[in-house]
C-alpha positions in Angstrom: -6.2 0.2 -2.3 -4.9 -1.5 0.8 -6.5 -4.7 1.9 -8.2 -3.4 5.1 -9.6 -0.4 3.1 -10.9 -2.7 0.3 -12.5 -5.0 2.9 -14.2 -2.1 4.5 -15.4 -0.8 1.1 -16.8 -4.3 0.3 -18.7 -4.5 3.6 -20.0 -1.0 3.2 -21.1 -1.7 -0.4 -23.1 -4.8 0.6 -24.9 -2.9 3.4 -25.4 0.1 1.1 -27.0 -2.1 -1.6 -29.3 -3.8 0.8 -30.4 -0.5 2.5 -30.8 1.2 -0.9 -32.9 -1.6 -2.3 -35.2 -1.6 0.7 -35.6 2.2 0.6 -36.3 2.0 -3.1 -39.0 -0.7 -2.7 -40.6 1.3 0.1 -40.4 4.6 -1.9 -38.4 6.1 0.9 -35.3 7.4 -1.0 -35.9 11.0 0.3 -36.0 9.8 3.9 -32.8 7.8 3.3 -31.0 10.8 1.9 -32.1 13.0 4.8 -30.8 10.3 7.2 -27.4 9.9 5.6 -27.0 13.7 5.5 -27.8 13.9 9.2 -25.5 11.0 10.0 -22.6 12.6 8.0 -23.2 15.9 9.9 -23.1 14.1 13.2 -19.9 12.2 12.3 -18.3 15.5 11.2 -19.3 17.3 14.4 -18.8 14.6 17.1 -15.5 13.0 18.0 -17.4 10.9 20.5 -19.5 9.4 17.7 -16.4 8.7 15.6 -14.8 7.0 18.6 -18.0 5.0 19.3 -18.1 3.5 15.8 -14.4 2.8 15.6 -13.2 1.8 19.1 -12.6 -1.9 19.7 -12.9 -1.1 23.5 -16.7 -0.4 23.2 -18.7 -3.7 23.4 -21.3 -4.7 20.8 -24.0 -4.2 23.4 -22.8 -0.7 24.3 -22.4 0.2 20.6 -25.9 -1.1 19.8 -27.5 0.7 22.7 -25.7 4.0 21.9 -26.4 3.9 18.2 -30.1 3.1 18.7 -30.3 6.0 21.2 -28.5 8.4 18.8 -30.7 7.3 15.9 -33.8 7.9 17.9 -32.6 11.3 19.2 -31.7 12.3 15.6 -35.1 11.1 14.3 -33.5 8.9 11.6 -35.6 6.9 9.2 -36.7 3.7 11.0 -35.1 1.6 8.2 -31.8 3.4 8.7 -32.0 3.0 12.5 -32.6 -0.8 12.0 -29.6 -1.0 9.7 -27.4 0.8 12.2 -28.6 -1.6 15.0 -27.8 -4.6 12.8 -24.4 -3.1 11.9 -23.6 -2.7 15.7 -24.7 -6.2 16.4 -22.3 -7.5 13.7 -19.5 -5.1 14.8 -19.6 -3.3 11.5 -20.2 0.3 12.5 -16.6 1.2 11.6 -17.7 1.2 7.9 -20.3 3.9 8.5 -18.3 6.7 6.6 -17.8 4.3 3.6 -21.5 3.3 3.9 -22.6 6.9 3.7 -20.4 7.5 0.6 -21.7 4.4 -1.1 -25.3 5.3 -0.4 -24.8 8.8 -1.7 -23.3 7.3 -4.9 -26.3 5.0 -5.4 -28.8 7.9 -4.8 -27.0 10.1 -7.3 -26.9 7.2 -9.8 -30.6 6.7 -9.3 -31.3 10.3 -10.1 -29.0 10.3 -13.1 -26.4 12.5 -11.5 -22.6 12.2 -11.2 -20.3 14.0 -8.7 -17.2 15.8 -9.9 -14.5 16.4 -7.4 -12.9 19.7 -8.2 -9.7 21.0 -6.6 -8.7 24.6 -7.1 -6.1 27.0 -5.7 -8.8 29.3 -4.4 -12.5 28.9 -3.8 -14.6 28.9 -7.0 -17.3 31.6 -7.3 -20.9 30.5 -7.7 -20.8 31.6 -11.4 -17.6 29.6 -12.0 -19.1 26.5 -10.3 -22.3 26.7 -12.4 -20.3 27.2 -15.6 -18.0 24.3 -14.8 -21.0 22.1 -13.9 -22.8 23.0 -17.2 -19.6 22.2 -19.2 -19.1 18.9 -17.4 -22.7 18.0 -17.9 -22.4 18.5 -21.6 -19.3 16.2 -21.7 -20.7 13.5 -19.4 -24.3 13.5 -20.5 -25.6 13.6 -16.9 -26.4 16.2 -14.3 -23.1 17.1 -12.5 -22.8 18.0 -8.9 -19.6 19.8 -7.9 -17.7 18.8 -4.8 -15.2 21.6 -4.5 -12.1 21.7 -2.4 -9.3 24.2 -2.1 -5.6 23.3 -2.2 -3.3 26.3 -2.5 -0.4 24.1 -3.4 -1.7 23.5 -6.9 -0.8 27.3 -7.5 -3.5 27.7 -10.2 -5.8 25.9 -12.5 -8.0 23.0 -11.7 -7.9 19.3 -10.9 -11.2 17.7 -11.9 -12.1 14.1 -11.3 -15.4 12.7 -12.7 -15.7 8.9 -12.0 -12.5 7.3 -13.1 -11.4 10.2 -15.4 -9.2 13.0 -14.1 -8.2 16.2 -15.8 -5.2 17.9 -14.1 -4.7 21.4 -15.5 -3.0 22.7 -12.4 0.2 24.8 -12.6 1.9 22.5 -10.1 1.5 19.5 -12.4 2.7 21.5 -15.4 5.8 22.6 -13.4 6.4 18.9 -12.3 6.2 17.8 -16.0 8.6 20.6 -17.0 11.0 19.5 -14.2 10.9 15.9 -15.4 11.6 17.0 -19.0 14.5 19.1 -17.9 15.9 16.1 -15.8 15.8 13.9 -18.9 17.6 16.4 -21.0 20.3 17.3 -18.5 
């Protein structure tokens, strides 16, 4: 991981831990989850919001006022609104995407869940997704949530990543392996 990315991840992890612990103490994990889902949707939909959190040209005061107004308009949990205001005050809003990911991870861990990132050449059907989740749950020992993406360049098969383990059964990787073996022979 590059140094700026690891610094951002560290900052996000500290904020996420603090926010999660406060929400857990106040029995407000459901409200926190709703808030982070709403924030993620807003970030996905709004280039202006992405610019607001990442632009060095926007002052602390402007960032703070804007994020407080956005949080109020979205009806975010007061604890999350306060955290966003603090992050703006400390010029840390740029870690918001990493913060959301860290909070999602902590929420899933608290529920005894794990997320599997699955890449396939074509979209998985609901039946395939459910069967894969059931199989992975049996292997991992926790409830598995599938985060599916499509990458046609893998030609066929699946690439599954659960935590630090990755299973690559894609045709592309098998062709790459075959090509490497042929290079070694010839």
